[in-house]
MIVO-560350 format. One record per residue (C-alpha): residue number from 1; x, y, z. Coordinates in steps of 0.2 Angstrom, whole numbers. Layout:
% MIVO-560350
{r NUM {X Y Z}} ...
***
This chain:
% MIVO-560350
{r 1 {34 -204 -11}} {r 2 {16 -207 -9}} {r 3 {6 -213 -25}} {r 4 {-3 -196 -26}} {r 5 {13 -187 -26}} {r 6 {20 -197 -40}} {r 7 {4 -195 -50}} {r 8 {5 -176 -48}} {r 9 {23 -175 -52}} {r 10 {21 -186 -68}} {r 11 {6 -175 -73}} {r 12 {16 -159 -72}} {r 13 {30 -167 -81}} {r 14 {20 -173 -96}} {r 15 {8 -157 -97}} {r 16 {22 -144 -92}} {r 17 {7 -134 -85}} {r 18 {1 -134 -67}} {r 19 {-16 -129 -71}} {r 20 {-19 -143 -84}} {r 21 {-11 -155 -73}} {r 22 {-23 -150 -59}} {r 23 {-38 -152 -71}} {r 24 {-32 -169 -77}} {r 25 {-31 -176 -59}} {r 26 {-46 -166 -53}} {r 27 {-37 -157 -39}} {r 28 {-34 -139 -36}} {r 29 {-19 -130 -43}} {r 30 {-14 -125 -26}} {r 31 {-13 -144 -21}} {r 32 {-2 -147 -37}} {r 33 {10 -132 -32}} {r 34 {11 -138 -14}} {r 35 {15 -156 -19}} {r 36 {29 -150 -31}} {r 37 {37 -139 -18}} {r 38 {36 -154 -5}} {r 39 {45 -166 -18}} {r 40 {58 -153 -22}} {r 41 {62 -151 -3}} {r 42 {63 -170 -1}} {r 43 {74 -172 -17}} {r 44 {85 -156 -12}} {r 45 {84 -149 -29}} {r 46 {72 -140 -41}} {r 47 {62 -152 -52}} {r 48 {55 -138 -63}} {r 49 {60 -122 -70}} {r 50 {46 -110 -68}} {r 51 {43 -93 -76}} {r 52 {27 -83 -79}} {r 53 {27 -90 -97}} {r 54 {33 -108 -96}} {r 55 {37 -124 -86}} {r 56 {51 -135 -90}} {r 57 {59 -150 -82}} {r 58 {76 -148 -75}} {r 59 {89 -161 -78}} {r 60 {87 -169 -61}} {r 61 {67 -168 -64}} {r 62 {69 -177 -81}} {r 63 {80 -190 -73}} {r 64 {66 -193 -60}} {r 65 {53 -193 -73}} {r 66 {62 -206 -84}} {r 67 {64 -217 -68}} {r 68 {47 -216 -61}} {r 69 {36 -216 -77}} {r 70 {39 -234 -83}} {r 71 {38 -241 -65}} {r 72 {22 -231 -62}} {r 73 {15 -237 -79}} {r 74 {19 -255 -75}} {r 75 {10 -254 -58}} {r 76 {-5 -247 -66}} {r 77 {-5 -261 -79}} {r 78 {-3 -274 -66}} {r 79 {-18 -268 -56}} {r 80 {-29 -266 -72}} {r 81 {-24 -284 -77}} {r 82 {-29 -290 -59}} {r 83 {-45 -282 -60}} {r 84 {-49 -288 -78}} {r 85 {-44 -306 -72}} {r 86 {-56 -305 -58}} {r 87 {-71 -299 -69}} {r 88 {-66 -312 -83}} {r 89 {-61 -298 -94}} {r 90 {-46 -301 -107}} {r 91 {-33 -287 -112}} {r 92 {-35 -281 -130}} {r 93 {-20 -279 -142}} {r 94 {-24 -271 -159}} {r 95 {-12 -275 -172}} {r 96 {-12 -267 -189}} {r 97 {-4 -272 -205}} {r 98 {-2 -267 -223}} {r 99 {-2 -279 -237}} {r 100 {-5 -298 -239}} {r 101 {11 -305 -234}} {r 102 {12 -294 -218}} {r 103 {-6 -300 -214}} {r 104 {-1 -318 -215}} {r 105 {14 -316 -204}} {r 106 {4 -306 -191}} {r 107 {-9 -320 -190}} {r 108 {5 -332 -187}} {r 109 {12 -322 -173}} {r 110 {-5 -319 -165}} {r 111 {-9 -338 -165}} {r 112 {7 -341 -155}} {r 113 {6 -326 -144}} {r 114 {-13 -330 -139}} {r 115 {-8 -347 -135}} {r 116 {6 -341 -123}} {r 117 {-4 -326 -117}} {r 118 {-23 -332 -114}} {r 119 {-27 -316 -106}} {r 120 {-24 -306 -121}} {r 121 {-36 -305 -136}} {r 122 {-26 -300 -152}} {r 123 {-37 -291 -164}} {r 124 {-30 -290 -182}} {r 125 {-33 -275 -193}} {r 126 {-29 -272 -211}} {r 127 {-24 -254 -215}} {r 128 {-24 -246 -231}} {r 129 {-7 -239 -237}} {r 130 {-4 -222 -228}} {r 131 {-18 -225 -215}} {r 132 {-7 -234 -202}} {r 133 {2 -219 -194}} {r 134 {-14 -209 -191}} {r 135 {-22 -224 -183}} {r 136 {-7 -226 -172}} {r 137 {-8 -208 -167}} {r 138 {-27 -208 -164}} {r 139 {-25 -225 -153}} {r 140 {-36 -235 -165}} {r 141 {-22 -248 -166}} {r 142 {-8 -251 -154}} {r 143 {5 -256 -165}} {r 144 {8 -258 -184}} {r 145 {19 -270 -195}} {r 146 {26 -258 -209}} {r 147 {40 -255 -220}} {r 148 {39 -236 -218}} {r 149 {56 -229 -216}} {r 150 {58 -223 -198}} {r 151 {68 -207 -202}} {r 152 {64 -195 -188}} {r 153 {54 -208 -179}} {r 154 {59 -201 -161}} {r 155 {53 -184 -166}} {r 156 {37 -191 -173}} {r 157 {35 -200 -155}} {r 158 {37 -218 -162}} {r 159 {47 -233 -156}} {r 160 {52 -246 -168}} {r 161 {56 -265 -165}} {r 162 {69 -276 -172}} {r 163 {69 -279 -191}} {r 164 {59 -294 -193}} {r 165 {62 -299 -211}} {r 166 {68 -290 -227}} {r 167 {62 -290 -245}} {r 168 {70 -284 -261}} {r 169 {63 -270 -270}} {r 170 {54 -272 -287}} {r 171 {47 -258 -298}} {r 172 {29 -261 -303}} {r 173 {26 -255 -321}} {r 174 {13 -257 -334}} {r 175 {15 -273 -344}} {r 176 {17 -262 -359}} {r 177 {31 -251 -352}} {r 178 {48 -252 -360}} {r 179 {56 -258 -343}} {r 180 {43 -273 -342}} {r 181 {55 -284 -352}} {r 182 {71 -279 -343}} {r 183 {80 -291 -331}} {r 184 {83 -277 -319}} {r 185 {82 -257 -318}} {r 186 {92 -245 -308}} {r 187 {86 -231 -296}} {r 188 {90 -218 -309}} {r 189 {79 -228 -321}} {r 190 {65 -228 -307}} {r 191 {67 -209 -307}} {r 192 {63 -207 -325}} {r 193 {48 -219 -324}} {r 194 {36 -206 -317}} {r 195 {34 -214 -300}} {r 196 {16 -212 -293}} {r 197 {14 -200 -278}} {r 198 {11 -208 -261}} {r 199 {-5 -204 -250}} {r 200 {-5 -187 -242}} {r 201 {-3 -196 -225}} {r 202 {14 -203 -230}} {r 203 {29 -192 -225}} {r 204 {37 -183 -239}} {r 205 {54 -192 -236}} {r 206 {46 -208 -240}} {r 207 {45 -203 -259}} {r 208 {63 -197 -258}} {r 209 {69 -213 -251}} {r 210 {60 -223 -265}} {r 211 {67 -213 -279}} {r 212 {77 -197 -284}} {r 213 {66 -183 -284}} {r 214 {78 -171 -294}} {r 215 {88 -173 -310}} {r 216 {107 -169 -309}} {r 217 {103 -151 -315}} {r 218 {91 -148 -301}} {r 219 {75 -149 -311}} {r 220 {61 -161 -303}} {r 221 {57 -177 -311}} {r 222 {39 -179 -317}} {r 223 {28 -188 -304}} {r 224 {12 -198 -307}} {r 225 {-5 -196 -299}} {r 226 {-8 -199 -281}} {r 227 {-16 -216 -274}} {r 228 {-24 -221 -259}} {r 229 {-24 -239 -258}} {r 230 {-13 -253 -264}} {r 231 {-26 -259 -277}} {r 232 {-28 -241 -283}} {r 233 {-9 -240 -285}} {r 234 {-9 -256 -296}} {r 235 {-24 -250 -306}} {r 236 {-15 -234 -310}} {r 237 {2 -243 -315}} {r 238 {-8 -256 -325}} {r 239 {-16 -241 -335}} {r 240 {1 -234 -338}} {r 241 {-1 -218 -327}} {r 242 {16 -221 -318}} {r 243 {26 -234 -308}} {r 244 {30 -238 -290}} {r 245 {43 -247 -280}} {r 246 {36 -262 -270}} {r 247 {42 -276 -260}} {r 248 {45 -293 -268}} {r 249 {29 -300 -260}} {r 250 {19 -290 -272}} {r 251 {24 -301 -286}} {r 252 {17 -316 -276}} {r 253 {1 -309 -269}} {r 254 {-4 -296 -282}} {r 255 {-3 -304 -299}} {r 256 {-11 -295 -313}} {r 257 {-10 -297 -332}} {r 258 {-8 -278 -334}} {r 259 {7 -276 -322}} {r 260 {25 -282 -323}} {r 261 {37 -282 -308}} {r 262 {56 -278 -312}} {r 263 {70 -280 -299}} {r 264 {79 -263 -294}} {r 265 {97 -270 -293}} {r 266 {104 -255 -283}} {r 267 {90 -252 -271}} {r 268 {92 -256 -253}} {r 269 {79 -270 -246}} {r 270 {63 -265 -238}} {r 271 {64 -268 -219}} {r 272 {48 -275 -210}} {r 273 {46 -271 -192}} {r 274 {33 -266 -179}} {r 275 {31 -248 -175}} {r 276 {21 -240 -160}} {r 277 {19 -224 -151}} {r 278 {32 -222 -138}} {r 279 {20 -214 -125}} {r 280 {8 -229 -127}} {r 281 {21 -243 -126}} {r 282 {14 -257 -114}} {r 283 {21 -273 -109}} {r 284 {9 -283 -121}} {r 285 {15 -272 -135}} {r 286 {34 -277 -131}} {r 287 {29 -295 -128}} {r 288 {21 -296 -145}} {r 289 {36 -288 -153}} {r 290 {47 -301 -145}} {r 291 {36 -315 -151}} {r 292 {37 -308 -168}} {r 293 {55 -308 -167}} {r 294 {56 -326 -162}} {r 295 {43 -331 -175}} {r 296 {54 -322 -189}} {r 297 {69 -331 -183}} {r 298 {61 -348 -183}} {r 299 {55 -344 -201}} {r 300 {74 -341 -206}} {r 301 {80 -356 -198}} {r 302 {83 -372 -209}} 
***
């Protein structure tokens, strides 16, 4: 297969439309159709199911795409790196994080990574709670360190790395709240504490994971107002407008006289890991994730 044939096949497989693939590659639709027919003859099987209404990959076409796409992307990245090196240009990796402890971890990994990969410039970006997924999807950051549960991640087009570290859950409540003097609370207690609503960009299942949303009789628990940032969330908690489950690092990095942190004894720990768009995965993204895993392991070592 020639390079142009591979490009045309991949474009049709991704667009699932001959006309859009032709526009993307700046060739005629006839050229795309001829190339696909030539490839199907060479393979000895249909690669696409075509009707007047839709185009879909056949099982053999899907397998060919799965085999070719990573290799083609690696070749393109290799050429781009060679060109950049010749021009004295460094690759850029944009890494997002939410929260103070996450930022500290990312900076530590970035320092080690840049020492081992001098051709990559790691740019660190702090994201507000709820912004990270949209920034990933829009391409403004390449990867994000987050505790967001990854239910449905594949459907959302995201890939997750290994769990880097875990943190126990605490309930942030007003210092005047009845829970503030307790040694711990349960998830049922949390549900009755009027949990604040997460930013609109956060998937609905996030709130459901943090605390039960319905009483045993089916009625909904009362929820507090919506917040947009961590500081806004803490201000609402301190004012007695609601509560919110947070990682244990909040009690170290966000100390406020009007907020108390109470352990949730039956809640699973938060799991921190990197996530990135599956379609935009690159070697440097995967390399940074491996470096993060190695750094997290060294942190845990005695």
